[in-house]
N, C-alpha and C positions, 0 to 999 in steps of 0.2 A: 659743654654747659654756658650759657652766655649768662654773664652777670654782670648787670646794667647797675650803676653807681646812682644813689640817691641824689635827686635833683636837689640846687641849693638856692636857699634865699637869701638875699642880703638885708638881715634885720640888725636891731640896737645891738642885739648881744653879740652877733658877728662884727658890727663896726669895735667895741669894747675890746675883743679879742686881736684885733687888729691893731688897736693902740696899743695894748699892754706889749704884744709880740714884740711888734716895732719896735718900740722903750730897747726889750731886751735884746733886740738883734744889731742895734745901730751901736751901741756901746760896742758887742761883741764884733763888728767888723772895726773899729779902733784898733780892738788888741788883735786882730789877725794882722792887720796892717804891720804889726810892729813884730811877729812872727813867722812872716811868709818865707825870712831868709830862710831861715832852721828847717821850711820845710823839705820833705824827698823830693818833692816836685817842684822846682822852683817857679814854672807856669803857672800851678794854680794859684786863683784866683779867690780872694775873701768871700766868703757868704753874705747876702744881699738880705733884707727884713722883707718879709711877708709884704704883700700891699694890698690894702682896697682898691685901686687903681683899675678901672674894667681893662679887662685882657681877654683879646681874642681867643677861640677854645682852640683848643688843638684837633687839627684833621688827624682821623687815626692813621697810624702810620702801615705802611704797608705789610702785607701777609706774606711768607718766606716764600713761596712761588710765586709774588706778584715785584718781588725787588730785581735789579735787574743783575740779570747773567754773571757770574763772575767763574773764574778757575776755580775748580773742586780742589779741598783740601788735601792735604796726603795724610791718608789714615796709619795708624799705628796703635798697636795692643799692647798693655800694660804685661810685664812677665809675670808680677805680681799681682793674682787678681784680686788679695786682698788690701791693694790699694784703690779698689773701682769706684770705692765714695769720696774720694780724698777732695775731689773736686768739688761736687756736690755741697759735700761738708763744709770746707770754707766758705762757700758763699751764702750757706746758711747759718754759718755763725755770725760774718759780717752782717747780714742781713738782722738777726739777731739785735745784734748790736746798735744797730742803726735805731729798732725799735719805732715810736711811733713820732721822729724826731721830725720835724719838717724837713723837704728837701734845703739845699743852700741858694741855689738857682735854678732858672730852666734858660733852653734858648730855643731859636727857631733852626729849623729844621724841614725847609721845605713845607710848611705850613704843620708839622708835626710839632709841639713841646715838650719833649723830653725832660723830665726830675733829674737832675743830678746832687747826691751826696759824695762830697769829697772829706774823705779823711786820710790826708796829707798825700794825697795819690794813690789811695785804696779809692775807688768808685764803686758806685751802685747808680747805673740808670734805670730809670722806667720809664719807658715809652708806651701810649696806649696805641692798641689793637682794637677791632670790632670785635675779640674775641675775648678784652683783657689787657692787662700790661705784660710789655716783654720787658726783661730784664737782663741788664750786661755786665758784669762784674772783673774789675781790673786789678790787676796788682802795680803796687808805685811806681812807675817808668816803664810799665810796657806797654805799648800801643796795641795790644792784643788782648783781646777778652780771658780771660780761664773759662769761662763759663756764658754761655746764652739760655735764658730760659724761656718757652715760649708759652703758649696753653697747651700744647700738647707734649712737649719734650723741651727735655735741658740736653746742652752739646757740652762736653767738658772739652777743651783745650789744653795744649801745651806747647807754647812756643808754636802757636799756629798751628798747629797739627790735631787732627781730632784723634781723640783719644777715646771717649767714650760717649755714650747716649743711653739719658733713665726718660722713660716715658713719665705719661702723666700721675701717675701712683707713684714714682720715685723707683720703678724696679728698672736694673740693668739691662738695655738690651743685648743679645747675641751680635757675634761680630760679625755675621752674613749683613744683619739690619744696620750696622754701624757702617760697613761699606757701603751700603745702597744710601747713606743721607749726606754721602761726601758734596754733592751739589748745592742742597741747602745748606750745609753748615758752611762751605765755602760762602754762597751769599750775605748769611750772616756775619760771617768774619767781616768782608768787607765793608759789609754798613757799620758794626763796631767799630772799627778803624775808624770811617771817616764821622761819624757820632763824636768819638772823643776827640781829631783835629778841629770838629764845630764847636766842642765845647771850649775849648782851650782857647784856640784863636778866633771865636766869634762874638759878638754883643752877647753878654749874658742879661739874663733880665731877672726880676723878681718875681717869685711865685704867686698867684693872686689868689686870696684866703678862699675865695669860691671854689678857684679850681681845686686848691688842695681839699676841703671838704667835700668835694664829691670823688677826686682816686683815693682818700686816705683810706677808707674803709675795705676795698679792692686791694690795695696794697697790704693791709693788716691779713685781710683772708688770706691769702697767698703764701703769706710768712707761715699762719699758723698750719695750713696744709704741710708746710715745708718739717714743721715740728713734728705732726702727726706720723708722715712717713718716717722721719728717721728714729720713730719708737717703734715701727712697722717694722720694719728690714732687720735683722740680725747683724749681718755685715755691718751696714749702717752704724748702728748701734754701738757696734763693738769698736769699730774707726774712730766715731766720736768718743769715746768714750778713754779710748787709750791715746787721746790727745787732747783731751780736755783740759788737764793744767797746764799746757804750754800755752793753748788757745786761750783760756782766759789772761794767764797772766801778758800777753801779747794783743789784747784789744785791752786790758783792763782802765788805761785812761780814756780810749773811747768811748767805752761803754758807758763810762761814769759820767762825762760830758754831752754825749748822746743821751742820756737817760735823765740828765737834768736839763736837757732842752725838750724832752717828751714830757717830763713833767712840770715843765713849767706853761707848756702850751695846754695840757689839760686841765690847769689850774687856772689860767685864764679862761679856758672854754668854760669849766663848770661854772666862774666866778661871775663870767660873764652872763651865761644862762641865767642865774639865780637873778643878776641884775633885771635883766629884761622883763623874766617872769614880774618883776616888783612894777618894771614901767606898765603892764598891761593891767595892775591891778589898780595900781595909782593914775589916774589920768590926769593927774594934776600937776605933775612932772613935765618941767616944761626941757626942750631940747638945750638948752644950756646948760641946767642940773646933770643931765645924760652924758652931756660932754665933758663937765667938770668930773664927773668920778670915773671916767675913763681917762683922763689927763692924770689925775690923780695914781692910778694904776700904774699909767706908761713911767710919771715922775719916780712911784716907789721901785719900779724896774730899774731904771736909767740909773738911780742912786746907790743900787743892789751892786749891779757891774762896773759902776765907777769905783767903790770899795773895794775891787778887787782885780781891778784894772791893770797890775803885776803878776798878774798869776800866769807860772808857767807852766805849770803841769808837773806831772813824775818825769822821771829821768826815761830815756828807751830803754826797754824789757830787751833781754835776749831773745834771738830769735828761734820758734818752737822747734822741734824735730824735725827730720829731715820727712820730706813730702813723699811723694812714689818712687820708687826704685835710687832715692837717692842718701841711702844709710851710706857707713862707710862699706869702703871695698865693693860700690856699687854702680863705677861710673861705666859707663856703656850699657849696663844691663836695666834701665828703665823700662824699654820696652823690649817683646818679644824681637829676636834676631838681632835684637842689642845696634837699631839704627841710631846713627849719628845726628843730635843736634844740630839745629840753624844758629843758632847762639845763645848764648848761656842767658839765664833769665830766674828770677826768685822760685825756687819749689813751689808747686802749686800749694802743699800743706805746709807751708815755711815761709815768711815772708822772712826777707836777709835781717830789719832791722823794726824795732817797734813802733808802732806811731809817737808821735811828737806830737805836742798840741799846736796845730797850723791853722792855715784860714776855716776850714770849715768846723773846726771842733774847740770854737771861742766864744759862741755866741751867749752861751751861759757858762759863766766859770764856777771854777768846783771847788774854790777856797773853801775853807771851814769856817761857820757862820762865826768864830773867835777873831776874824779879820775884822766886822764890821764895828766895832768899839774905836778901832784905830781915826775910823773916820771925825770923828771928833776929842784928836787928842788935844788939840790947840792949835795956832798960829802957823806949825810950819810948812815950808814949802809943798809937801806931799798934800797936807789939808787943805792946804786952798786951791792948788789944784782938782783934788775932789770935787769942791765945793764947787769949784768956775764950771766943771765939768758937770756936776748936779745941775747947776744953773742953766746951762747947755741945755742939758736934755729936757729940762723942762721948759723953755723954751721950745722945742722941738715938740715935747708933748702940748702946748698950747696948739703949734699948727696942726696936728695929728687933730686936736679935740676939735678946732674949725673944720678941715677935712671930712671928721666924722659926723658934724653939722651937715653939709654940703652931701656929705653920700647918705645919710639919713632922709635928709629932701627930694633927694632923687630915689631912695627907698620905696617913701610914700607914695611920692609920682608914679613909680613902677608897681607901685603893690594897686595904687586907684587903676592903671590900667591893666595891669592884672584881672582884678574886679569886673570891669567894663569886658573884656575878652570872655572872664567867665559867662557875665549874664550874657553874652551873645552866643556864647557857646550854650549857655542852657537854653535860650530863645531856639537858637538851631535844631539840640536837640528835642525841646518840644514839639516844632512843627514837624520835626521827623518822625516823633512817635506821632501825633495826630496821625498823619499822611500813613504809616505803616499801620493804625487805629483802625483807619478808612478803608484799607488794602486789604486785612483783616475781613471785617466786614463786609466789606465786596465778596473775598473770596468763599466766606463762610453762606452769604447768600447765595452763590455759584452753585456752591456744593449743595445748598438745601435745595434749589432749582432741580439739581441734578439727581438728587435723592428722591423727590416728587416725582420727574419724568420715568423714572426706572421703577417705584410703585407704581405709577400708571402703565407704564408697559408688561409689569409683572401681571398687575390686575386683566387687563384686557387680552394678555397671553392665556393666563388660567378661565376666564368668562369662554375664549374661542375652545380652549383644549377643553372644557365641560361642555360646549353642545355642539362639537366632534365624537363626543365620547357620547353625547344623548341619540346622533343621528346614526351612528356608527350600530347604535343598540337596539333602536326602532328599526333603522335598516334589517338589522339581523333579526330581530322578532316578524319583520313581513315577510321575509323569506321564508322563517319558520313556518308562517300562517300559510307561506302560498305552495309551500312541500306540503304541506298536511293537507289541504284542500286537494293539491294531485293527487296524492295516494288516497283521499276520501272518493275522488271521481273514478279511480281505477279502480276500488273497490268496487264501486256500486256498477261500472260497466262489466266488470267482471260474474257481477253476481248478476245482471241481468242476459249476459250471455250464456251464464249458467243456465237460468230460466227457459231461457228461447229455447237451448238444447231441450233441454225436460221435456218442451211442451213437443217440439219437434220429434223429440222419440216416443211421447206419447200419441204422438197422432199418426205417425209412422206404424204404433203397433197396432192401434186403433185399425186403422187403414187394411192392414194384412188381416185383421181376425174378421173383420165385413168388408170383401169387396165390394164396388158400387156396382147396379142393377147394367145391365147394357142399354144402350141409349135404343128408343123404337124408332121403327121405319116412318118416314115423313112422303108422303106421296107428292111423286112428281110437280112441278109448277106449271102453267101455260107457259105454251111455246112461244118461243120468241124473247123470252125475259132475260136467257140468258145470254142471249146477243147484245143484248141492250147495257151489258156491265161494260165499262171502258178500258181498256186494253190495259192488259197485265192484271186482273183481276181474277 
């Protein structure tokens, strides 16, 4: 299934969303700077605010068969088949915790721009391919993923070894099929390690609002597909239920903060959409007034975050229960045959430590609303700092409002260009339609002419057939007439012959009855006359 993201158009509503979320994230970056030292991954950078700046479109990442050749991974098989869904369930849980929260940042990797969500070293990467998003999931401190999910299959790894493969519907594939995927799994493993190294060591870039608007729906659809599959397969559902309490406790802090980010984004989206609709109805509003509303929204978000600047999040939770084959007394028995592991790592189903608030988790603070009145408690140092921070955020919001005005003007110009392009397309389409209509008329005329010619030929053939039949009929009648004449003539000749024979017989009979008298004697002639006759007489 080819899934295509809906095209994004830069509007006043989008500008408002960006300014509002920009204010939220800027305050969160300052918080993340103070808490980065407590992260389980010291190299993890803070999140970056969403931006309205123009960003290059991401190229599609190569498919598995187009990735550089890599060494095939080692394939191992679980001794306890009930743990087969541990890898997919852990990734599904983390994806559900992230919900619709925007990515923390992106980076350029050979023209591909993956999204990165960093929860204190627990990473989700998403890179676009021609068939949809491809996902990578990492445990804290691990260079290798524990799951890679593409359009067709998901690959579960344990310390760089291929353990399980799920098909697109979430079904666990048989061991023979897993062995056949070792080559592609090795290519994915090499790319996953390279992506993580590039994300931590390269130049981070803010995610563009337009890009996130395009890819968000696809990511949400993929997460929903996982949720349906988790309910479809009893083994997966049983594993998830068995570890639900531990996983929820482990991800509680992350879920709270990511949920707040997602809610803030949705609220800004809905509010800006309503504002944009009002702008369309009230044509007398100026761009300055619109920008003022955007600035007010961003300033309010900045003040809220400044009031919760010292929020440090809940204490770390205890690790959930053991992952596949890692219960008491199961060392060396995780896989069939007891293969030794290359290096120790956190169990797939059980991180070693609960997430602490860190770089990717402080964009929207989760302190209770009761902390807000402290902002006006008096002229103490903390209150002064918060007021100064609020003023700074207001200045930032004003700058963003100016940028929003410029972006709006650019959007208007872009809209005019799109309108001109649409008119040109319509004209071209009209011309093409006219040509097609003319071609159809010509084809219709040609077909009519062919039909008429065929009708004439059929008429001529019919006339010729009728004439030939008439000629054949006349010839037959003439032949019959000649035959009748011949028969009549034969009968007449036969009758005459009979009559002649009858007459001859009558004459013979009469002659017999009355013989003729003998001839009289003649006197001799004068002498010498006989000698005068010619010789021979």
